[in-house]
matplotlib code that plots the C-alpha trace (Angstrom):
import matplotlib.pyplot as plt

x = [24.8, 22.4, 18.9, 16.0, 13.9, 12.0, 10.6, 8.0, 7.6, 4.0, 4.3, 4.2, 6.2, 9.3, 11.7, 14.4, 16.2, 19.8, 20.4, 24.0, 23.3, 22.2, 24.0, 20.9, 19.4, 15.9, 14.1, 10.3, 8.5, 6.6, 9.9, 11.4, 10.5, 12.9, 15.8, 18.6, 21.1, 18.8, 18.3, 22.0, 22.8, 20.1, 21.7, 25.2, 24.1, 22.1, 24.6, 27.5, 25.5, 24.6, 28.2, 29.5, 27.1, 25.6, 22.0, 19.1, 18.7, 15.4, 14.9, 11.3, 8.9, 7.9, 4.3, 5.0, 6.2, 9.8, 12.6, 14.1, 16.1, 14.9, 17.8, 17.3, 19.7, 19.6, 19.7, 22.7, 24.7, 26.7, 29.0, 26.1, 26.3, 22.9, 24.5, 27.0, 24.3, 22.0, 24.8, 25.9, 22.4, 21.7, 24.9, 23.8, 20.3, 22.1, 24.7, 22.0, 19.3, 18.8, 18.4, 15.9, 13.9, 13.6, 12.3, 9.8, 8.5, 8.3, 6.3, 3.9, 3.3, 2.7, 0.3, -1.7, -1.8, -3.1, -5.8, -6.9, -7.0, -9.2, -11.5, -11.8, -10.2]
y = [-50.8, -53.6, -53.6, -52.7, -55.7, -55.8, -52.3, -51.7, -48.2, -47.6, -44.0, -44.0, -40.8, -42.4, -44.1, -45.2, -44.4, -44.7, -44.4, -43.7, -44.3, -47.9, -48.5, -49.6, -49.0, -49.7, -49.4, -49.0, -52.2, -50.0, -49.4, -52.9, -53.3, -50.7, -52.1, -53.6, -51.0, -48.1, -49.7, -50.2, -46.6, -45.4, -47.5, -46.3, -42.7, -42.7, -44.8, -42.5, -39.4, -40.9, -41.8, -38.4, -36.1, -38.5, -38.6, -40.3, -39.6, -40.1, -40.0, -39.0, -37.3, -33.7, -32.4, -31.7, -35.3, -34.3, -36.3, -34.6, -35.4, -35.4, -35.2, -35.6, -36.1, -36.9, -33.9, -35.3, -35.5, -32.3, -33.2, -33.0, -29.9, -28.8, -26.5, -29.0, -31.7, -29.3, -28.3, -31.8, -33.1, -30.3, -31.2, -34.8, -33.8, -31.9, -34.6, -37.4, -35.3, -37.9, -40.8, -38.8, -37.7, -41.3, -42.2, -39.4, -40.7, -44.2, -43.0, -41.0, -44.1, -46.3, -43.9, -43.7, -47.5, -47.7, -45.1, -47.1, -50.3, -48.5, -47.2, -50.7, -49.9]
z = [41.1, 41.7, 40.3, 42.5, 41.5, 44.8, 44.4, 41.6, 40.3, 39.3, 38.2, 34.4, 34.3, 35.9, 33.5, 35.8, 39.0, 40.3, 44.1, 45.1, 48.8, 48.5, 45.1, 43.3, 39.8, 38.7, 35.3, 35.4, 34.3, 31.7, 29.8, 29.9, 26.2, 25.2, 23.0, 25.1, 23.9, 24.9, 28.4, 28.7, 27.8, 30.3, 33.0, 32.3, 32.1, 35.4, 37.4, 36.2, 37.1, 40.5, 41.2, 40.1, 42.0, 44.6, 45.7, 44.0, 40.3, 38.6, 34.9, 34.2, 32.0, 32.9, 32.5, 28.8, 28.2, 27.9, 29.6, 32.6, 35.7, 39.3, 41.7, 45.4, 48.3, 52.0, 54.4, 56.1, 52.8, 53.3, 50.3, 47.9, 45.6, 44.1, 41.6, 40.2, 40.0, 38.1, 35.7, 35.0, 34.5, 32.0, 30.2, 29.9, 28.6, 25.8, 25.1, 25.0, 23.3, 20.4, 22.9, 25.1, 22.0, 21.0, 24.4, 24.3, 21.0, 22.4, 25.4, 23.3, 21.1, 24.1, 25.6, 22.3, 22.1, 25.7, 24.9, 21.8, 23.9, 26.4, 23.7, 22.3, 18.9]

ax = plt.figure().add_subplot(projection="3d")
ax.plot(x, y, z, "-o")
ax.set_aspect("equal")
plt.show()
C-alpha cells in the first residue's frame, strides 16, 4: 500500500490508517517520531488487517487513551464481514498488547510535554 502523504490527519487520537479500497497507508504526523521498528510493525499490522478483512482500518486512541481499532467499509462492499473484522481486530489487540501499551505510554508522555509547553514550564 502506498502512503497517503497528501492527506494530513489532524486528529491527535488517530495513530494510522490503512485503506484497502485505494491501497493506501498513512501514519499521523504526530507519531512520525516513533522508532522505525515500531512504525514498521504498525504498518505491517494495519495493512495486513486491511487486506484480510477489507475496508478502512484506523488505529486510534479511545476516550480512555487506550489503543483501539476503528473499522469502516463502503455500503456497496457486500463481501465485508463485520463479525470477522471485529474478531480479528480483537485478536490483534491481544497479540500486540505490548506494542500498543508502549504506544499508549508514548502518547501520554507527548501530551504531558505539550501541556507543560503550554503552561510555560
